[in-house]
C-alpha beads as a LAMMPS data file, in Angstrom:
LAMMPS data file: protein, C-alpha beads

244 atoms
243 bonds

1 atom types
1 bond types

-500.0 500.0 xlo xhi
-500.0 500.0 ylo yhi
-500.0 500.0 zlo zhi

Masses

1 110.0

Atoms # bond

1 1 1 -293.606 -67.646 57.175
2 1 1 -293.047 -64.357 55.333
3 1 1 -295.594 -63.281 52.720
4 1 1 -294.677 -60.216 50.675
5 1 1 -297.521 -58.222 49.122
6 1 1 -296.995 -55.890 46.165
7 1 1 -299.776 -53.864 44.599
8 1 1 -300.508 -51.283 41.904
9 1 1 -297.414 -51.167 39.724
10 1 1 -299.375 -49.465 36.903
11 1 1 -296.517 -49.948 34.462
12 1 1 -296.786 -48.388 31.014
13 1 1 -294.444 -47.399 28.221
14 1 1 -294.787 -43.788 29.390
15 1 1 -293.589 -44.154 32.989
16 1 1 -290.729 -45.582 35.080
17 1 1 -292.844 -47.909 37.208
18 1 1 -290.978 -51.046 36.129
19 1 1 -287.855 -49.472 37.608
20 1 1 -289.784 -48.799 40.804
21 1 1 -290.852 -52.469 40.809
22 1 1 -287.200 -53.439 40.403
23 1 1 -286.417 -51.446 43.561
24 1 1 -288.958 -53.549 45.436
25 1 1 -287.531 -56.835 44.124
26 1 1 -284.001 -55.719 45.024
27 1 1 -285.140 -55.052 48.587
28 1 1 -286.962 -58.389 48.757
29 1 1 -283.722 -60.147 47.763
30 1 1 -282.411 -59.157 51.211
31 1 1 -285.536 -60.302 53.049
32 1 1 -286.114 -63.540 51.083
33 1 1 -289.865 -64.017 51.597
34 1 1 -291.469 -67.422 51.290
35 1 1 -293.989 -66.200 48.720
36 1 1 -295.034 -63.015 46.922
37 1 1 -298.654 -61.988 46.330
38 1 1 -299.412 -59.288 43.748
39 1 1 -302.819 -57.695 44.322
40 1 1 -303.546 -56.210 40.931
41 1 1 -303.101 -53.239 38.609
42 1 1 -299.836 -54.525 37.194
43 1 1 -300.011 -52.534 33.949
44 1 1 -302.049 -49.806 32.283
45 1 1 -303.763 -49.832 28.925
46 1 1 -303.292 -53.535 28.205
47 1 1 -299.530 -53.072 27.851
48 1 1 -298.454 -56.579 26.806
49 1 1 -294.748 -55.819 27.042
50 1 1 -295.189 -54.662 30.622
51 1 1 -296.927 -57.896 31.618
52 1 1 -294.144 -59.818 29.896
53 1 1 -291.390 -57.929 31.711
54 1 1 -293.085 -58.306 35.093
55 1 1 -293.489 -62.062 34.513
56 1 1 -289.825 -62.375 33.519
57 1 1 -288.726 -60.524 36.660
58 1 1 -290.875 -62.807 38.819
59 1 1 -289.507 -65.942 37.153
60 1 1 -285.984 -64.916 38.186
61 1 1 -286.894 -64.828 41.882
62 1 1 -286.252 -67.839 44.089
63 1 1 -289.721 -67.688 45.669
64 1 1 -293.113 -68.334 44.024
65 1 1 -295.656 -65.653 43.132
66 1 1 -299.454 -65.508 43.139
67 1 1 -301.181 -62.873 41.021
68 1 1 -304.601 -61.217 41.173
69 1 1 -305.976 -58.820 38.549
70 1 1 -306.986 -55.238 39.260
71 1 1 -309.334 -52.917 37.423
72 1 1 -306.547 -51.708 35.094
73 1 1 -305.485 -55.234 34.094
74 1 1 -306.602 -57.336 31.156
75 1 1 -307.759 -60.750 32.400
76 1 1 -307.107 -62.388 29.026
77 1 1 -303.507 -61.155 28.979
78 1 1 -303.005 -62.392 32.532
79 1 1 -304.284 -65.864 31.668
80 1 1 -301.945 -65.957 28.671
81 1 1 -299.012 -64.884 30.857
82 1 1 -299.640 -66.745 34.106
83 1 1 -302.187 -69.384 33.155
84 1 1 -304.158 -71.018 35.939
85 1 1 -301.351 -71.762 38.407
86 1 1 -302.754 -71.879 41.926
87 1 1 -306.314 -71.430 40.679
88 1 1 -308.847 -74.182 41.310
89 1 1 -312.628 -74.442 41.026
90 1 1 -312.891 -70.779 39.988
91 1 1 -315.985 -69.383 38.299
92 1 1 -315.758 -68.551 34.591
93 1 1 -313.393 -65.625 33.928
94 1 1 -312.679 -64.979 37.607
95 1 1 -308.979 -65.325 38.451
96 1 1 -309.236 -66.348 42.090
97 1 1 -306.554 -68.459 43.745
98 1 1 -306.286 -70.699 46.779
99 1 1 -302.829 -71.784 47.891
100 1 1 -301.608 -73.671 50.940
101 1 1 -298.366 -72.092 52.159
102 1 1 -297.145 -74.125 55.096
103 1 1 -299.696 -73.682 57.870
104 1 1 -301.380 -70.758 56.098
105 1 1 -304.085 -70.846 53.446
106 1 1 -303.647 -67.884 51.076
107 1 1 -306.896 -66.996 49.311
108 1 1 -307.073 -64.487 46.470
109 1 1 -310.514 -63.175 45.496
110 1 1 -310.786 -61.511 42.089
111 1 1 -312.942 -58.427 42.776
112 1 1 -312.622 -56.807 39.348
113 1 1 -315.658 -55.857 37.282
114 1 1 -315.060 -55.622 33.541
115 1 1 -314.987 -52.044 32.323
116 1 1 -315.396 -50.546 35.823
117 1 1 -313.049 -48.978 38.361
118 1 1 -315.059 -50.241 41.316
119 1 1 -314.878 -53.817 42.534
120 1 1 -317.477 -56.333 43.654
121 1 1 -317.638 -59.668 45.460
122 1 1 -321.128 -60.361 44.143
123 1 1 -321.203 -63.719 42.379
124 1 1 -318.000 -64.869 44.078
125 1 1 -319.041 -65.455 47.673
126 1 1 -320.082 -69.072 47.123
127 1 1 -316.547 -69.804 45.909
128 1 1 -315.019 -67.948 48.869
129 1 1 -317.262 -69.753 51.328
130 1 1 -316.065 -73.080 49.916
131 1 1 -312.401 -72.069 50.309
132 1 1 -312.911 -70.987 53.901
133 1 1 -314.747 -74.224 54.682
134 1 1 -312.063 -76.303 52.965
135 1 1 -309.383 -74.523 54.996
136 1 1 -310.602 -76.348 58.073
137 1 1 -308.412 -75.447 61.021
138 1 1 -305.798 -73.722 58.867
139 1 1 -305.509 -69.988 59.479
140 1 1 -306.130 -68.009 56.308
141 1 1 -305.262 -64.668 54.724
142 1 1 -307.625 -63.115 52.178
143 1 1 -306.186 -60.972 49.382
144 1 1 -308.207 -58.731 47.057
145 1 1 -307.536 -55.742 44.824
146 1 1 -310.378 -53.437 45.886
147 1 1 -310.491 -52.163 49.450
148 1 1 -313.297 -53.100 51.840
149 1 1 -312.785 -50.321 54.412
150 1 1 -313.071 -46.638 53.626
151 1 1 -309.749 -44.916 53.138
152 1 1 -311.255 -41.466 53.663
153 1 1 -310.040 -40.368 50.228
154 1 1 -313.402 -39.556 48.591
155 1 1 -312.501 -40.133 44.936
156 1 1 -311.067 -43.574 45.716
157 1 1 -313.796 -44.680 48.090
158 1 1 -316.278 -44.219 45.233
159 1 1 -314.633 -47.270 43.624
160 1 1 -314.199 -49.477 46.680
161 1 1 -315.584 -52.998 46.724
162 1 1 -319.344 -53.577 46.418
163 1 1 -321.242 -56.347 48.167
164 1 1 -319.250 -56.001 51.380
165 1 1 -322.274 -56.434 53.697
166 1 1 -322.647 -59.992 52.426
167 1 1 -318.884 -60.482 52.652
168 1 1 -318.912 -59.373 56.270
169 1 1 -321.670 -61.843 57.131
170 1 1 -319.822 -64.674 55.405
171 1 1 -316.587 -63.959 57.257
172 1 1 -318.276 -63.743 60.636
173 1 1 -319.936 -67.133 60.076
174 1 1 -316.973 -68.903 58.480
175 1 1 -315.448 -71.813 60.409
176 1 1 -311.915 -70.977 59.227
177 1 1 -309.715 -68.616 61.221
178 1 1 -309.377 -65.681 58.849
179 1 1 -306.488 -63.596 60.175
180 1 1 -306.767 -60.491 57.985
181 1 1 -307.835 -59.035 54.650
182 1 1 -305.145 -57.374 52.521
183 1 1 -306.064 -55.245 49.501
184 1 1 -304.674 -52.502 47.259
185 1 1 -306.228 -49.968 44.834
186 1 1 -305.833 -46.833 47.006
187 1 1 -302.105 -46.268 46.339
188 1 1 -301.309 -45.612 49.947
189 1 1 -300.980 -47.679 53.155
190 1 1 -304.069 -47.770 55.375
191 1 1 -305.122 -50.013 58.266
192 1 1 -308.629 -50.621 59.599
193 1 1 -310.944 -53.412 60.686
194 1 1 -313.627 -55.355 58.827
195 1 1 -315.860 -58.117 60.202
196 1 1 -313.865 -57.912 63.426
197 1 1 -310.449 -58.612 61.834
198 1 1 -307.636 -56.393 60.526
199 1 1 -308.166 -54.994 57.021
200 1 1 -305.091 -53.566 55.320
201 1 1 -304.611 -51.483 52.199
202 1 1 -301.149 -52.023 50.764
203 1 1 -299.147 -49.049 49.558
204 1 1 -298.363 -48.876 45.858
205 1 1 -295.304 -49.417 43.715
206 1 1 -296.464 -46.490 41.575
207 1 1 -296.350 -42.955 43.083
208 1 1 -298.600 -42.704 46.140
209 1 1 -301.806 -40.727 46.420
210 1 1 -301.851 -37.886 48.971
211 1 1 -303.441 -38.168 52.408
212 1 1 -306.392 -36.105 51.216
213 1 1 -309.814 -36.254 52.845
214 1 1 -311.718 -33.930 50.513
215 1 1 -310.488 -30.661 52.012
216 1 1 -309.585 -27.578 49.987
217 1 1 -305.880 -28.067 50.607
218 1 1 -304.171 -31.201 49.286
219 1 1 -301.121 -32.264 51.333
220 1 1 -297.945 -32.887 49.313
221 1 1 -296.778 -36.441 48.700
222 1 1 -293.403 -37.773 47.561
223 1 1 -293.076 -41.353 48.773
224 1 1 -290.895 -44.164 47.407
225 1 1 -292.336 -47.516 46.269
226 1 1 -294.219 -49.348 49.018
227 1 1 -295.180 -52.920 49.859
228 1 1 -296.330 -55.025 52.797
229 1 1 -294.741 -57.925 54.646
230 1 1 -297.081 -60.294 56.478
231 1 1 -295.198 -62.363 59.076
232 1 1 -296.851 -65.452 60.546
233 1 1 -294.853 -66.997 63.394
234 1 1 -295.999 -68.944 66.464
235 1 1 -299.670 -68.659 65.447
236 1 1 -299.479 -64.858 65.317
237 1 1 -299.698 -62.497 62.358
238 1 1 -297.929 -59.156 62.194
239 1 1 -298.130 -56.985 59.083
240 1 1 -295.554 -54.357 58.140
241 1 1 -295.873 -51.406 55.758
242 1 1 -292.489 -50.873 54.079
243 1 1 -291.159 -48.135 51.760
244 1 1 -288.026 -48.845 49.734

Bonds

1 1 1 2
2 1 2 3
3 1 3 4
4 1 4 5
5 1 5 6
6 1 6 7
7 1 7 8
8 1 8 9
9 1 9 10
10 1 10 11
11 1 11 12
12 1 12 13
13 1 13 14
14 1 14 15
15 1 15 16
16 1 16 17
17 1 17 18
18 1 18 19
19 1 19 20
20 1 20 21
21 1 21 22
22 1 22 23
23 1 23 24
24 1 24 25
25 1 25 26
26 1 26 27
27 1 27 28
28 1 28 29
29 1 29 30
30 1 30 31
31 1 31 32
32 1 32 33
33 1 33 34
34 1 34 35
35 1 35 36
36 1 36 37
37 1 37 38
38 1 38 39
39 1 39 40
40 1 40 41
41 1 41 42
42 1 42 43
43 1 43 44
44 1 44 45
45 1 45 46
46 1 46 47
47 1 47 48
48 1 48 49
49 1 49 50
50 1 50 51
51 1 51 52
52 1 52 53
53 1 53 54
54 1 54 55
55 1 55 56
56 1 56 57
57 1 57 58
58 1 58 59
59 1 59 60
60 1 60 61
61 1 61 62
62 1 62 63
63 1 63 64
64 1 64 65
65 1 65 66
66 1 66 67
67 1 67 68
68 1 68 69
69 1 69 70
70 1 70 71
71 1 71 72
72 1 72 73
73 1 73 74
74 1 74 75
75 1 75 76
76 1 76 77
77 1 77 78
78 1 78 79
79 1 79 80
80 1 80 81
81 1 81 82
82 1 82 83
83 1 83 84
84 1 84 85
85 1 85 86
86 1 86 87
87 1 87 88
88 1 88 89
89 1 89 90
90 1 90 91
91 1 91 92
92 1 92 93
93 1 93 94
94 1 94 95
95 1 95 96
96 1 96 97
97 1 97 98
98 1 98 99
99 1 99 100
100 1 100 101
101 1 101 102
102 1 102 103
103 1 103 104
104 1 104 105
105 1 105 106
106 1 106 107
107 1 107 108
108 1 108 109
109 1 109 110
110 1 110 111
111 1 111 112
112 1 112 113
113 1 113 114
114 1 114 115
115 1 115 116
116 1 116 117
117 1 117 118
118 1 118 119
119 1 119 120
120 1 120 121
121 1 121 122
122 1 122 123
123 1 123 124
124 1 124 125
125 1 125 126
126 1 126 127
127 1 127 128
128 1 128 129
129 1 129 130
130 1 130 131
131 1 131 132
132 1 132 133
133 1 133 134
134 1 134 135
135 1 135 136
136 1 136 137
137 1 137 138
138 1 138 139
139 1 139 140
140 1 140 141
141 1 141 142
142 1 142 143
143 1 143 144
144 1 144 145
145 1 145 146
146 1 146 147
147 1 147 148
148 1 148 149
149 1 149 150
150 1 150 151
151 1 151 152
152 1 152 153
153 1 153 154
154 1 154 155
155 1 155 156
156 1 156 157
157 1 157 158
158 1 158 159
159 1 159 160
160 1 160 161
161 1 161 162
162 1 162 163
163 1 163 164
164 1 164 165
165 1 165 166
166 1 166 167
167 1 167 168
168 1 168 169
169 1 169 170
170 1 170 171
171 1 171 172
172 1 172 173
173 1 173 174
174 1 174 175
175 1 175 176
176 1 176 177
177 1 177 178
178 1 178 179
179 1 179 180
180 1 180 181
181 1 181 182
182 1 182 183
183 1 183 184
184 1 184 185
185 1 185 186
186 1 186 187
187 1 187 188
188 1 188 189
189 1 189 190
190 1 190 191
191 1 191 192
192 1 192 193
193 1 193 194
194 1 194 195
195 1 195 196
196 1 196 197
197 1 197 198
198 1 198 199
199 1 199 200
200 1 200 201
201 1 201 202
202 1 202 203
203 1 203 204
204 1 204 205
205 1 205 206
206 1 206 207
207 1 207 208
208 1 208 209
209 1 209 210
210 1 210 211
211 1 211 212
212 1 212 213
213 1 213 214
214 1 214 215
215 1 215 216
216 1 216 217
217 1 217 218
218 1 218 219
219 1 219 220
220 1 220 221
221 1 221 222
222 1 222 223
223 1 223 224
224 1 224 225
225 1 225 226
226 1 226 227
227 1 227 228
228 1 228 229
229 1 229 230
230 1 230 231
231 1 231 232
232 1 232 233
233 1 233 234
234 1 234 235
235 1 235 236
236 1 236 237
237 1 237 238
238 1 238 239
239 1 239 240
240 1 240 241
241 1 241 242
242 1 242 243
243 1 243 244
């Protein structure tokens, strides 16, 4: 099972990020994943045409896609474009998803807070607990937009996910075998641990942020579009950071 993760396209009429997204899709045509998960921030400024073009590109692929919103997305536009495919028993306005992909349960938790850059799981943990309980013995992957481990980049960690103490407790007590958490938002690849499991931050399709930890000097950055590939084979998960 190959799950591709793409995050933070941030397409607008004033940038070339749709072309960068096309580079990612061209590369994925060689890999042929089983499913693609997009973890938010598809467009900027409610750019309807950008959402339309991204949806059209996804419809041309021969694998299905699951989409989460990010803080720069418009939930109403996303519902109009993608509807409620893969979404069941979700609270009002929240665009969570739960999808069985072979042996794996893919769970997407909508962490966006209207009008805010930061994310939060508050108000959504009852839904997540139900999904993890319903998963039974199926291993699961949890996708979110906002990161749950500090990246070390101070300006971005100000807007990381809120309510993570309660999330950690829920995960530690859940009967399901949660393999990893995969997020976005930071615009650069990072790996850590949360609640005793791997916690990944996917690199971005848009230009990456520098590896800057608040020092006076800011290291240069000039990286191509990035994504992740999560490979689940023989009951083992390996996750790859890829630049294309």
